[in-house]
N, CA, C and O atoms as a GROMACS GRO file, in nm:
protein
  612
    1MET      N    1  -0.166   4.180   1.456
    1MET     CA    2  -0.150   4.249   1.583
    1MET      C    3  -0.234   4.375   1.576
    1MET      O    4  -0.234   4.446   1.475
    2ASP      N    5  -0.308   4.402   1.686
    2ASP     CA    6  -0.386   4.521   1.698
    2ASP      C    7  -0.314   4.633   1.754
    2ASP      O    8  -0.205   4.617   1.809
    3ALA      N    9  -0.374   4.755   1.741
    3ALA     CA   10  -0.302   4.874   1.786
    3ALA      C   11  -0.265   4.875   1.936
    3ALA      O   12  -0.157   4.915   1.977
    4ALA      N   13  -0.366   4.825   2.018
    4ALA     CA   14  -0.348   4.828   2.162
    4ALA      C   15  -0.229   4.737   2.201
    4ALA      O   16  -0.152   4.772   2.290
    5ASP      N   17  -0.215   4.624   2.136
    5ASP     CA   18  -0.101   4.533   2.167
    5ASP      C   19   0.028   4.594   2.116
    5ASP      O   20   0.130   4.580   2.184
    6ALA      N   21   0.032   4.661   2.001
    6ALA     CA   22   0.151   4.727   1.957
    6ALA      C   23   0.193   4.834   2.049
    6ALA      O   24   0.312   4.854   2.074
    7ILE      N   25   0.094   4.908   2.102
    7ILE     CA   26   0.130   5.022   2.200
    7ILE      C   27   0.192   4.956   2.322
    7ILE      O   28   0.302   4.994   2.364
    8ALA      N   29   0.127   4.862   2.378
    8ALA     CA   30   0.172   4.802   2.503
    8ALA      C   31   0.303   4.734   2.483
    8ALA      O   32   0.388   4.735   2.573
    9ASP      N   33   0.324   4.672   2.361
    9ASP     CA   34   0.458   4.607   2.339
    9ASP      C   35   0.568   4.711   2.329
    9ASP      O   36   0.679   4.693   2.380
   10LEU      N   37   0.535   4.822   2.262
   10LEU     CA   38   0.646   4.921   2.243
   10LEU      C   39   0.676   4.984   2.378
   10LEU      O   40   0.792   5.004   2.412
   11ASN      N   41   0.568   5.016   2.458
   11ASN     CA   42   0.589   5.076   2.589
   11ASN      C   43   0.680   4.988   2.678
   11ASN      O   44   0.773   5.033   2.745
   12GLN      N   45   0.645   4.859   2.672
   12GLN     CA   46   0.726   4.765   2.755
   12GLN      C   47   0.876   4.759   2.705
   12GLN      O   48   0.969   4.753   2.785
   13ALA      N   49   0.893   4.761   2.571
   13ALA     CA   50   1.028   4.754   2.518
   13ALA      C   51   1.102   4.883   2.544
   13ALA      O   52   1.223   4.880   2.568
   14LEU      N   53   1.036   4.996   2.539
   14LEU     CA   54   1.106   5.129   2.567
   14LEU      C   55   1.147   5.129   2.723
   14LEU      O   56   1.259   5.169   2.757
   15ALA      N   57   1.057   5.084   2.810
   15ALA     CA   58   1.082   5.086   2.948
   15ALA      C   59   1.196   4.992   2.984
   15ALA      O   60   1.281   5.026   3.066
   16ALA      N   61   1.197   4.874   2.925
   16ALA     CA   62   1.310   4.783   2.947
   16ALA      C   63   1.440   4.834   2.904
   16ALA      O   64   1.539   4.814   2.974
   17LEU      N   65   1.446   4.903   2.789
   17LEU     CA   66   1.574   4.955   2.737
   17LEU      C   67   1.614   5.074   2.826
   17LEU      O   68   1.731   5.085   2.861
   18GLU      N   69   1.530   5.156   2.860
   18GLU     CA   70   1.558   5.274   2.948
   18GLU      C   71   1.616   5.219   3.077
   18GLU      O   72   1.724   5.262   3.119
   19THR      N   73   1.548   5.124   3.142
   19THR     CA   74   1.594   5.073   3.272
   19THR      C   75   1.729   5.002   3.252
   19THR      O   76   1.814   5.017   3.340
   20ALA      N   77   1.756   4.930   3.148
   20ALA     CA   78   1.879   4.869   3.124
   20ALA      C   79   1.992   4.968   3.112
   20ALA      O   80   2.098   4.952   3.172
   21LEU      N   81   1.967   5.077   3.030
   21LEU     CA   82   2.068   5.183   3.006
   21LEU      C   83   2.096   5.259   3.131
   21LEU      O   84   2.211   5.298   3.154
   22LEU      N   85   1.993   5.283   3.215
   22LEU     CA   86   2.014   5.372   3.340
   22LEU      C   87   2.062   5.297   3.460
   22LEU      O   88   2.098   5.358   3.561
   23THR      N   89   2.063   5.163   3.451
   23THR     CA   90   2.117   5.086   3.560
   23THR      C   91   2.272   5.102   3.564
   23THR      O   92   2.341   5.078   3.465
   24PRO      N   93   2.324   5.143   3.682
   24PRO     CA   94   2.472   5.148   3.696
   24PRO      C   95   2.532   5.016   3.681
   24PRO      O   96   2.474   4.914   3.715
   25VAL      N   97   2.655   5.019   3.627
   25VAL     CA   98   2.730   4.896   3.616
   25VAL      C   99   2.811   4.870   3.740
   25VAL      O  100   2.899   4.949   3.774
   26VAL      N  101   2.784   4.765   3.805
   26VAL     CA  102   2.863   4.726   3.929
   26VAL      C  103   2.991   4.661   3.881
   26VAL      O  104   2.996   4.590   3.780
   27SER      N  105   3.095   4.689   3.961
   27SER     CA  106   3.223   4.635   3.921
   27SER      C  107   3.221   4.482   3.903
   27SER      O  108   3.172   4.407   3.988
   28GLY      N  109   3.275   4.441   3.789
   28GLY     CA  110   3.269   4.296   3.762
   28GLY      C  111   3.145   4.255   3.685
   28GLY      O  112   3.138   4.140   3.641
   29GLU      N  113   3.050   4.341   3.667
   29GLU     CA  114   2.924   4.300   3.602
   29GLU      C  115   2.895   4.369   3.472
   29GLU      O  116   2.781   4.381   3.429
   30LEU      N  117   3.013   4.418   3.404
   30LEU     CA  118   2.985   4.471   3.266
   30LEU      C  119   2.917   4.384   3.174
   30LEU      O  120   2.823   4.424   3.106
   31GLU      N  121   2.965   4.254   3.170
   31GLU     CA  122   2.905   4.159   3.082
   31GLU      C  123   2.762   4.139   3.098
   31GLU      O  124   2.685   4.138   3.002
   32SER      N  125   2.722   4.123   3.226
   32SER     CA  126   2.583   4.118   3.256
   32SER      C  127   2.498   4.233   3.226
   32SER      O  128   2.381   4.218   3.187
   33TRP      N  129   2.556   4.354   3.243
   33TRP     CA  130   2.486   4.477   3.205
   33TRP      C  131   2.466   4.484   3.053
   33TRP      O  132   2.360   4.520   3.003
   34VAL      N  133   2.570   4.450   2.983
   34VAL     CA  134   2.563   4.460   2.834
   34VAL      C  135   2.464   4.356   2.774
   34VAL      O  136   2.396   4.381   2.674
   35ARG      N  137   2.460   4.240   2.837
   35ARG     CA  138   2.372   4.134   2.786
   35ARG      C  139   2.226   4.187   2.809
   35ARG      O  140   2.142   4.172   2.720
   36THR      N  141   2.195   4.246   2.924
   36THR     CA  142   2.063   4.294   2.948
   36THR      C  143   2.030   4.413   2.852
   36THR      O  144   1.920   4.419   2.796
   37ALA      N  145   2.120   4.500   2.835
   37ALA     CA  146   2.099   4.617   2.740
   37ALA      C  147   2.081   4.567   2.599
   37ALA      O  148   1.995   4.617   2.526
   38GLU      N  149   2.160   4.469   2.558
   38GLU     CA  150   2.152   4.414   2.426
   38GLU      C  151   2.022   4.344   2.403
   38GLU      O  152   1.966   4.359   2.294
   39ALA      N  153   1.969   4.267   2.496
   39ALA     CA  154   1.836   4.204   2.487
   39ALA      C  155   1.725   4.308   2.477
   39ALA      O  156   1.633   4.293   2.397
   40ALA      N  157   1.732   4.409   2.555
   40ALA     CA  158   1.637   4.512   2.549
   40ALA      C  159   1.643   4.588   2.419
   40ALA      O  160   1.539   4.630   2.368
   41THR      N  161   1.758   4.608   2.364
   41THR     CA  162   1.773   4.672   2.236
   41THR      C  163   1.717   4.587   2.130
   41THR      O  164   1.655   4.640   2.038
   42ASN      N  165   1.733   4.453   2.135
   42ASN     CA  166   1.682   4.364   2.031
   42ASN      C  167   1.533   4.365   2.039
   42ASN      O  168   1.464   4.360   1.938
   43LYS      N  169   1.481   4.370   2.165
   43LYS     CA  170   1.330   4.373   2.179
   43LYS      C  171   1.271   4.492   2.120
   43LYS      O  172   1.166   4.483   2.058
   44LEU      N  173   1.336   4.609   2.136
   44LEU     CA  174   1.280   4.731   2.079
   44LEU      C  175   1.291   4.722   1.923
   44LEU      O  176   1.199   4.764   1.853
   45ALA      N  177   1.397   4.668   1.874
   45ALA     CA  178   1.408   4.648   1.727
   45ALA      C  179   1.291   4.559   1.672
   45ALA      O  180   1.243   4.575   1.559
   46GLU      N  181   1.250   4.468   1.757
   46GLU     CA  182   1.136   4.372   1.718
   46GLU      C  183   1.005   4.444   1.727
   46GLU      O  184   0.916   4.417   1.647
   47LYS      N  185   0.988   4.535   1.822
   47LYS     CA  186   0.856   4.595   1.851
   47LYS      C  187   0.827   4.733   1.784
   47LYS      O  188   0.711   4.772   1.771
   48LEU      N  189   0.935   4.806   1.741
   48LEU     CA  190   0.910   4.929   1.681
   48LEU      C  191   0.843   4.923   1.540
   48LEU      O  192   0.744   4.992   1.515
   49PRO      N  193   0.896   4.843   1.451
   49PRO     CA  194   0.824   4.840   1.319
   49PRO      C  195   0.674   4.802   1.326
   49PRO      O  196   0.593   4.864   1.257
   50PRO      N  197   0.635   4.706   1.405
   50PRO     CA  198   0.487   4.678   1.404
   50PRO      C  199   0.412   4.799   1.465
   50PRO      O  200   0.300   4.829   1.425
   51TYR      N  201   0.473   4.865   1.559
   51TYR     CA  202   0.398   4.985   1.614
   51TYR      C  203   0.386   5.091   1.507
   51TYR      O  204   0.280   5.153   1.498
   52LEU      N  205   0.483   5.114   1.428
   52LEU     CA  206   0.469   5.215   1.324
   52LEU      C  207   0.368   5.172   1.231
   52LEU      O  208   0.285   5.254   1.192
   53LYS      N  209   0.365   5.048   1.190
   53LYS     CA  210   0.271   5.003   1.092
   53LYS      C  211   0.132   4.998   1.140
   53LYS      O  212   0.043   5.035   1.064
   54THR      N  213   0.102   4.954   1.262
   54THR     CA  214  -0.034   4.938   1.305
   54THR      C  215  -0.091   5.049   1.382
   54THR      O  216  -0.212   5.056   1.400
   55VAL      N  217  -0.004   5.142   1.432
   55VAL     CA  218  -0.057   5.258   1.507
   55VAL      C  219  -0.027   5.394   1.433
   55VAL      O  220  -0.119   5.471   1.403
   56LEU      N  221   0.097   5.419   1.408
   56LEU     CA  222   0.125   5.555   1.353
   56LEU      C  223   0.080   5.570   1.207
   56LEU      O  224   0.027   5.675   1.170
   57HIS      N  225   0.100   5.470   1.125
   57HIS     CA  226   0.074   5.485   0.984
   57HIS      C  227  -0.076   5.498   0.960
   57HIS      O  228  -0.112   5.579   0.875
   58PRO      N  229  -0.164   5.430   1.025
   58PRO     CA  230  -0.309   5.463   1.023
   58PRO      C  231  -0.343   5.601   1.070
   58PRO      O  232  -0.430   5.668   1.015
   59GLN      N  233  -0.268   5.644   1.174
   59GLN     CA  234  -0.289   5.791   1.215
   59GLN      C  235  -0.261   5.888   1.099
   59GLN      O  236  -0.336   5.980   1.068
   60TYR      N  237  -0.145   5.858   1.038
   60TYR     CA  238  -0.102   5.947   0.927
   60TYR      C  239  -0.208   5.952   0.812
   60TYR      O  240  -0.239   6.058   0.757
   61ALA      N  241  -0.261   5.835   0.782
   61ALA     CA  242  -0.364   5.834   0.680
   61ALA      C  243  -0.484   5.909   0.724
   61ALA      O  244  -0.550   5.973   0.642
   62GLU      N  245  -0.518   5.904   0.856
   62GLU     CA  246  -0.640   5.977   0.901
   62GLU      C  247  -0.612   6.124   0.896
   62GLU      O  248  -0.698   6.203   0.857
   63ILE      N  249  -0.489   6.162   0.937
   63ILE     CA  250  -0.450   6.311   0.938
   63ILE      C  251  -0.458   6.363   0.795
   63ILE      O  252  -0.517   6.469   0.772
   64ALA      N  253  -0.402   6.291   0.698
   64ALA     CA  254  -0.408   6.332   0.557
   64ALA      C  255  -0.549   6.337   0.512
   64ALA      O  256  -0.584   6.427   0.437
   65LYS      N  257  -0.634   6.243   0.553
   65LYS     CA  258  -0.772   6.242   0.498
   65LYS      C  259  -0.856   6.353   0.558
   65LYS      O  260  -0.945   6.409   0.493
   66SER      N  261  -0.825   6.385   0.693
   66SER     CA  262  -0.906   6.480   0.765
   66SER      C  263  -0.869   6.624   0.728
   66SER      O  264  -0.953   6.713   0.730
   67ASN      N  265  -0.743   6.644   0.693
   67ASN     CA  266  -0.698   6.785   0.680
   67ASN      C  267  -0.581   6.780   0.576
   67ASN      O  268  -0.470   6.744   0.613
   68THR      N  269  -0.603   6.815   0.451
   68THR     CA  270  -0.503   6.811   0.355
   68THR      C  271  -0.395   6.917   0.376
   68THR      O  272  -0.285   6.904   0.323
   69GLU      N  273  -0.428   7.026   0.455
   69GLU     CA  274  -0.328   7.123   0.487
   69GLU      C  275  -0.209   7.066   0.563
   69GLU      O  276  -0.102   7.126   0.569
   70LEU      N  277  -0.232   6.952   0.621
   70LEU     CA  278  -0.128   6.891   0.710
   70LEU      C  279  -0.046   6.782   0.636
   70LEU      O  280   0.029   6.708   0.699
   71LEU      N  281  -0.060   6.773   0.500
   71LEU     CA  282   0.013   6.675   0.424
   71LEU      C  283   0.162   6.688   0.444
   71LEU      O  284   0.231   6.586   0.450
   72ALA      N  285   0.214   6.810   0.454
   72ALA     CA  286   0.360   6.833   0.476
   72ALA      C  287   0.403   6.774   0.606
   72ALA      O  288   0.509   6.712   0.615
   73ARG      N  289   0.318   6.794   0.713
   73ARG     CA  290   0.347   6.739   0.841
   73ARG      C  291   0.349   6.587   0.836
   73ARG      O  292   0.434   6.524   0.897
   74VAL      N  293   0.252   6.528   0.761
   74VAL     CA  294   0.250   6.384   0.749
   74VAL      C  295   0.366   6.328   0.684
   74VAL      O  296   0.414   6.222   0.725
   75GLN      N  297   0.420   6.396   0.578
   75GLN     CA  298   0.546   6.361   0.510
   75GLN      C  299   0.664   6.369   0.605
   75GLN      O  300   0.748   6.279   0.605
   76GLN      N  301   0.672   6.471   0.683
   76GLN     CA  302   0.776   6.487   0.792
   76GLN      C  303   0.775   6.365   0.890
   76GLN      O  304   0.880   6.310   0.923
   77LEU      N  305   0.652   6.326   0.933
   77LEU     CA  306   0.632   6.217   1.023
   77LEU      C  307   0.684   6.082   0.962
   77LEU      O  308   0.749   6.003   1.030
   78ILE      N  309   0.652   6.059   0.832
   78ILE     CA  310   0.690   5.944   0.759
   78ILE      C  311   0.846   5.936   0.747
   78ILE      O  312   0.910   5.831   0.763
   79GLU      N  313   0.898   6.049   0.718
   79GLU     CA  314   1.052   6.055   0.704
   79GLU      C  315   1.115   6.031   0.840
   79GLU      O  316   1.217   5.963   0.848
   80GLU      N  317   1.061   6.082   0.944
   80GLU     CA  318   1.116   6.057   1.079
   80GLU      C  319   1.098   5.907   1.119
   80GLU      O  320   1.183   5.851   1.188
   81ASP      N  321   0.991   5.844   1.076
   81ASP     CA  322   0.976   5.699   1.101
   81ASP      C  323   1.094   5.625   1.035
   81ASP      O  324   1.160   5.540   1.094
   82GLN      N  325   1.114   5.660   0.916
   82GLN     CA  326   1.230   5.597   0.839
   82GLN      C  327   1.365   5.621   0.910
   82GLN      O  328   1.445   5.529   0.925
   83ASN      N  329   1.386   5.741   0.951
   83ASN     CA  330   1.511   5.773   1.032
   83ASN      C  331   1.516   5.696   1.162
   83ASN      O  332   1.623   5.651   1.205
   84LEU      N  333   1.404   5.682   1.224
   84LEU     CA  334   1.402   5.608   1.353
   84LEU      C  335   1.446   5.465   1.330
   84LEU      O  336   1.524   5.411   1.409
   85ILE      N  337   1.398   5.403   1.227
   85ILE     CA  338   1.432   5.264   1.197
   85ILE      C  339   1.582   5.253   1.168
   85ILE      O  340   1.649   5.164   1.220
   86LEU      N  341   1.633   5.345   1.086
   86LEU     CA  342   1.776   5.347   1.061
   86LEU      C  343   1.860   5.365   1.188
   86LEU      O  344   1.958   5.294   1.211
   87GLU      N  345   1.819   5.461   1.268
   87GLU     CA  346   1.893   5.486   1.392
   87GLU      C  347   1.885   5.370   1.488
   87GLU      O  348   1.985   5.335   1.551
   88GLN      N  349   1.770   5.310   1.500
   88GLN     CA  350   1.757   5.192   1.584
   88GLN      C  351   1.832   5.077   1.538
   88GLN      O  352   1.884   5.002   1.621
   89ASP      N  353   1.845   5.055   1.402
   89ASP     CA  354   1.931   4.946   1.353
   89ASP      C  355   2.078   4.973   1.376
   89ASP      O  356   2.152   4.881   1.409
   90ALA      N  357   2.122   5.098   1.362
   90ALA     CA  358   2.257   5.137   1.387
   90ALA      C  359   2.293   5.120   1.537
   90ALA      O  360   2.401   5.072   1.572
   91PHE      N  361   2.200   5.163   1.622
   91PHE     CA  362   2.223   5.150   1.760
   91PHE      C  363   2.236   4.993   1.800
   91PHE      O  364   2.324   4.952   1.876
   92ARG      N  365   2.150   4.921   1.746
   92ARG     CA  366   2.149   4.772   1.770
   92ARG      C  367   2.285   4.713   1.732
   92ARG      O  368   2.344   4.633   1.805
   93ASN      N  369   2.333   4.756   1.613
   93ASN     CA  370   2.467   4.707   1.573
   93ASN      C  371   2.574   4.753   1.657
   93ASN      O  372   2.663   4.673   1.686
   94ARG      N  373   2.579   4.880   1.703
   94ARG     CA  374   2.679   4.927   1.798
   94ARG      C  375   2.672   4.849   1.935
   94ARG      O  376   2.775   4.814   1.992
   95MET      N  377   2.555   4.826   1.982
   95MET     CA  378   2.537   4.754   2.106
   95MET      C  379   2.590   4.607   2.090
   95MET      O  380   2.653   4.553   2.180
   96SER      N  381   2.564   4.549   1.978
   96SER     CA  382   2.611   4.407   1.954
   96SER      C  383   2.763   4.408   1.949
   96SER      O  384   2.827   4.323   2.012
   97ASP      N  385   2.823   4.502   1.875
   97ASP     CA  386   2.966   4.512   1.871
   97ASP      C  387   3.026   4.532   2.013
   97ASP      O  388   3.127   4.471   2.048
   98PHE      N  389   2.962   4.619   2.093
   98PHE     CA  390   3.014   4.642   2.227
   98PHE      C  391   3.001   4.516   2.314
   98PHE      O  392   3.089   4.482   2.392
   99ALA      N  393   2.890   4.451   2.296
   99ALA     CA  394   2.875   4.320   2.370
   99ALA      C  395   2.986   4.220   2.343
   99ALA      O  396   3.038   4.158   2.436
  100LYS      N  397   3.022   4.203   2.217
  100LYS     CA  398   3.129   4.122   2.180
  100LYS      C  399   3.260   4.161   2.238
  100LYS      O  400   3.340   4.075   2.274
  101ARG      N  401   3.284   4.292   2.246
  101ARG     CA  402   3.418   4.337   2.305
  101ARG      C  403   3.408   4.325   2.462
  101ARG      O  404   3.507   4.297   2.530
  102ALA      N  405   3.282   4.348   2.514
  102ALA     CA  406   3.274   4.354   2.659
  102ALA      C  407   3.299   4.212   2.716
  102ALA      O  408   3.344   4.201   2.829
  103SER      N  409   3.271   4.108   2.643
  103SER     CA  410   3.290   3.973   2.692
  103SER      C  411   3.440   3.945   2.704
  103SER      O  412   3.479   3.853   2.775
  104GLN      N  413   3.524   4.022   2.636
  104GLN     CA  414   3.664   4.005   2.638
  104GLN      C  415   3.736   4.089   2.742
  104GLN      O  416   3.852   4.066   2.776
  105ILE      N  417   3.659   4.192   2.792
  105ILE     CA  418   3.715   4.284   2.893
  105ILE      C  419   3.678   4.226   3.034
  105ILE      O  420   3.565   4.237   3.082
  106LYS      N  421   3.779   4.167   3.093
  106LYS     CA  422   3.744   4.107   3.229
  106LYS      C  423   3.811   4.182   3.341
  106LYS      O  424   3.751   4.216   3.443
  107LYS      N  425   3.942   4.208   3.316
  107LYS     CA  426   4.014   4.274   3.430
  107LYS      C  427   4.006   4.418   3.445
  107LYS      O  428   4.010   4.470   3.557
  108ASP      N  429   3.995   4.492   3.330
  108ASP     CA  430   3.992   4.630   3.334
  108ASP      C  431   3.865   4.692   3.266
  108ASP      O  432   3.872   4.740   3.153
  109GLU      N  433   3.756   4.689   3.334
  109GLU     CA  434   3.622   4.731   3.276
  109GLU      C  435   3.634   4.880   3.261
  109GLU      O  436   3.562   4.933   3.176
  110ALA      N  437   3.711   4.951   3.328
  110ALA     CA  438   3.729   5.097   3.314
  110ALA      C  439   3.759   5.143   3.173
  110ALA      O  440   3.717   5.250   3.130
  111GLN      N  441   3.832   5.061   3.105
  111GLN     CA  442   3.869   5.097   2.968
  111GLN      C  443   3.748   5.100   2.873
  111GLN      O  444   3.758   5.152   2.762
  112ALA      N  445   3.634   5.043   2.917
  112ALA     CA  446   3.515   5.047   2.832
  112ALA      C  447   3.418   5.150   2.878
  112ALA      O  448   3.310   5.164   2.822
  113THR      N  449   3.458   5.227   2.985
  113THR     CA  450   3.359   5.322   3.043
  113THR      C  451   3.310   5.427   2.945
  113THR      O  452   3.191   5.457   2.936
  114ASN      N  453   3.403   5.481   2.872
  114ASN     CA  454   3.364   5.586   2.778
  114ASN      C  455   3.274   5.540   2.667
  114ASN      O  456   3.178   5.607   2.630
  115GLU      N  457   3.307   5.424   2.616
  115GLU     CA  458   3.213   5.364   2.508
  115GLU      C  459   3.080   5.330   2.562
  115GLU      O  460   2.979   5.356   2.498
  116ARG      N  461   3.077   5.269   2.682
  116ARG     CA  462   2.948   5.235   2.748
  116ARG      C  463   2.866   5.360   2.768
  116ARG      O  464   2.746   5.362   2.738
  117THR      N  465   2.928   5.464   2.819
  117THR     CA  466   2.863   5.592   2.848
  117THR      C  467   2.798   5.649   2.712
  117THR      O  468   2.685   5.696   2.707
  118LYS      N  469   2.882   5.638   2.609
  118LYS     CA  470   2.832   5.691   2.483
  118LYS      C  471   2.708   5.611   2.433
  118LYS      O  472   2.609   5.668   2.388
  119LEU      N  473   2.719   5.470   2.445
  119LEU     CA  474   2.603   5.390   2.414
  119LEU      C  475   2.481   5.426   2.499
  119LEU      O  476   2.370   5.435   2.446
  120GLU      N  477   2.497   5.446   2.628
  120GLU     CA  478   2.385   5.482   2.717
  120GLU      C  479   2.320   5.615   2.655
  120GLU      O  480   2.199   5.620   2.636
  121GLN      N  481   2.400   5.714   2.626
  121GLN     CA  482   2.350   5.847   2.577
  121GLN      C  483   2.276   5.821   2.445
  121GLN      O  484   2.165   5.872   2.425
  122GLU      N  485   2.339   5.739   2.352
  122GLU     CA  486   2.272   5.717   2.220
  122GLU      C  487   2.135   5.643   2.243
  122GLU      O  488   2.035   5.677   2.180
  123GLY      N  489   2.135   5.545   2.329
  123GLY     CA  490   2.016   5.477   2.348
  123GLY      C  491   1.904   5.558   2.414
  123GLY      O  492   1.787   5.542   2.382
  124LEU      N  493   1.943   5.643   2.506
  124LEU     CA  494   1.848   5.727   2.569
  124LEU      C  495   1.798   5.835   2.464
  124LEU      O  496   1.680   5.868   2.466
  125ALA      N  497   1.881   5.886   2.378
  125ALA     CA  498   1.846   5.972   2.273
  125ALA      C  499   1.740   5.908   2.177
  125ALA      O  500   1.644   5.973   2.136
  126LEU      N  501   1.762   5.778   2.144
  126LEU     CA  502   1.677   5.707   2.058
  126LEU      C  503   1.542   5.696   2.123
  126LEU      O  504   1.442   5.725   2.058
  127ILE      N  505   1.535   5.655   2.253
  127ILE     CA  506   1.412   5.641   2.326
  127ILE      C  507   1.336   5.779   2.320
  127ILE      O  508   1.217   5.783   2.291
  128LEU      N  509   1.405   5.889   2.347
  128LEU     CA  510   1.347   6.018   2.340
  128LEU      C  511   1.289   6.047   2.210
  128LEU      O  512   1.177   6.098   2.205
  129ARG      N  513   1.358   6.018   2.098
  129ARG     CA  514   1.314   6.049   1.964
  129ARG      C  515   1.182   5.970   1.933
  129ARG      O  516   1.088   6.023   1.873
  130ILE      N  517   1.181   5.841   1.978
  130ILE     CA  518   1.060   5.763   1.960
  130ILE      C  519   0.945   5.824   2.029
  130ILE      O  520   0.838   5.835   1.970
  131LYS      N  521   0.963   5.868   2.160
  131LYS     CA  522   0.860   5.928   2.234
  131LYS      C  523   0.815   6.060   2.171
  131LYS      O  524   0.696   6.091   2.173
  132ARG      N  525   0.907   6.137   2.115
  132ARG     CA  526   0.882   6.261   2.052
  132ARG      C  527   0.796   6.240   1.928
  132ARG      O  528   0.704   6.316   1.899
  133GLN      N  529   0.831   6.129   1.853
  133GLN     CA  530   0.754   6.094   1.737
  133GLN      C  531   0.613   6.063   1.769
  133GLN      O  532   0.521   6.103   1.697
  134ARG      N  533   0.594   5.994   1.877
  134ARG     CA  534   0.452   5.956   1.926
  134ARG      C  535   0.377   6.078   1.960
  134ARG      O  536   0.260   6.091   1.926
  135ALA      N  537   0.444   6.171   2.030
  135ALA     CA  538   0.372   6.293   2.072
  135ALA      C  539   0.338   6.377   1.948
  135ALA      O  540   0.231   6.437   1.940
  136ALA      N  541   0.430   6.380   1.853
  136ALA     CA  542   0.407   6.461   1.724
  136ALA      C  543   0.285   6.398   1.653
  136ALA      O  544   0.194   6.471   1.612
  137ALA      N  545   0.280   6.271   1.639
  137ALA     CA  546   0.167   6.211   1.574
  137ALA      C  547   0.035   6.238   1.644
  137ALA      O  548  -0.067   6.263   1.579
  138ASP      N  549   0.038   6.234   1.774
  138ASP     CA  550  -0.082   6.262   1.851
  138ASP      C  551  -0.127   6.401   1.828
  138ASP      O  552  -0.245   6.429   1.811
  139THR      N  553  -0.024   6.492   1.830
  139THR     CA  554  -0.053   6.639   1.820
  139THR      C  555  -0.127   6.673   1.683
  139THR      O  556  -0.230   6.738   1.672
  140TRP      N  557  -0.058   6.618   1.585
  140TRP     CA  558  -0.111   6.643   1.442
  140TRP      C  559  -0.245   6.568   1.418
  140TRP      O  560  -0.328   6.613   1.340
  141MET      N  561  -0.265   6.459   1.484
  141MET     CA  562  -0.393   6.390   1.478
  141MET      C  563  -0.500   6.482   1.536
  141MET      O  564  -0.605   6.505   1.475
  142THR      N  565  -0.472   6.536   1.655
  142THR     CA  566  -0.566   6.619   1.725
  142THR      C  567  -0.591   6.747   1.640
  142THR      O  568  -0.704   6.795   1.630
  143GLU      N  569  -0.488   6.796   1.582
  143GLU     CA  570  -0.495   6.929   1.505
  143GLU      C  571  -0.587   6.892   1.381
  143GLU      O  572  -0.673   6.972   1.346
  144ALA      N  573  -0.570   6.780   1.318
  144ALA     CA  574  -0.650   6.749   1.199
  144ALA      C  575  -0.795   6.728   1.236
  144ALA      O  576  -0.886   6.759   1.160
  145ALA      N  577  -0.815   6.674   1.355
  145ALA     CA  578  -0.959   6.652   1.397
  145ALA      C  579  -1.030   6.768   1.444
  145ALA      O  580  -1.150   6.781   1.420
  146TYR      N  581  -0.962   6.855   1.511
  146TYR     CA  582  -1.027   6.968   1.581
  146TYR      C  583  -0.997   7.103   1.532
  146TYR      O  584  -1.055   7.200   1.582
  147ARG      N  585  -0.910   7.118   1.436
  147ARG     CA  586  -0.871   7.249   1.388
  147ARG      C  587  -0.988   7.328   1.324
  147ARG      O  588  -1.062   7.274   1.242
  148ASP      N  589  -1.001   7.451   1.360
  148ASP     CA  590  -1.101   7.531   1.301
  148ASP      C  591  -1.043   7.597   1.175
  148ASP      O  592  -0.952   7.679   1.181
  149ARG      N  593  -1.098   7.557   1.061
  149ARG     CA  594  -1.046   7.601   0.931
  149ARG      C  595  -1.144   7.707   0.874
  149ARG      O  596  -1.153   7.725   0.753
  150GLY      N  597  -1.213   7.774   0.960
  150GLY     CA  598  -1.299   7.880   0.914
  150GLY      C  599  -1.423   7.833   0.834
  150GLY      O  600  -1.482   7.731   0.869
  151PRO      N  601  -1.461   7.900   0.736
  151PRO     CA  602  -1.583   7.864   0.657
  151PRO      C  603  -1.566   7.738   0.578
  151PRO      O  604  -1.666   7.689   0.524
  152VAL      N  605  -1.445   7.682   0.566
  152VAL     CA  606  -1.426   7.556   0.496
  152VAL      C  607  -1.494   7.438   0.564
  152VAL      O  608  -1.543   7.344   0.501
  153ASP      N  609  -1.495   7.450   0.697
  153ASP     CA  610  -1.556   7.331   0.770
  153ASP      C  611  -1.692   7.293   0.743
  153ASP      O  612  -1.741   7.196   0.802
   0.00000   0.00000   0.00000
């Protein structure tokens, strides 16, 4: 997989999950909502690791090569990648558990409202963290390439 495909795939997965989470649940449609959200969550889990490997990790290597003063930032980015994978896996497990319970809730969907709302918030926070990680990598890549390091350059 090349970088452009990984970027496009991740963008599509992020948009699908965001749309699924932000879509209001119509009465009687909780099961449908959760199936859509779970599918989007699984798609993100499939697309995030290849994106990290083919897009961000080469950027980190370039940052480290271009400017050794930014090695601490590269280490922070790598740690955040690991945390993102862990958070994404935990979110996928919570979504899967909720999907199993939602299929049993037929008559009183209101009892699942708090849990669904919490899942929505967690999912949106995950999306935001992924986007923040992308912005951080781009920022440090630009900094490494264009930073004026005085007479060292």
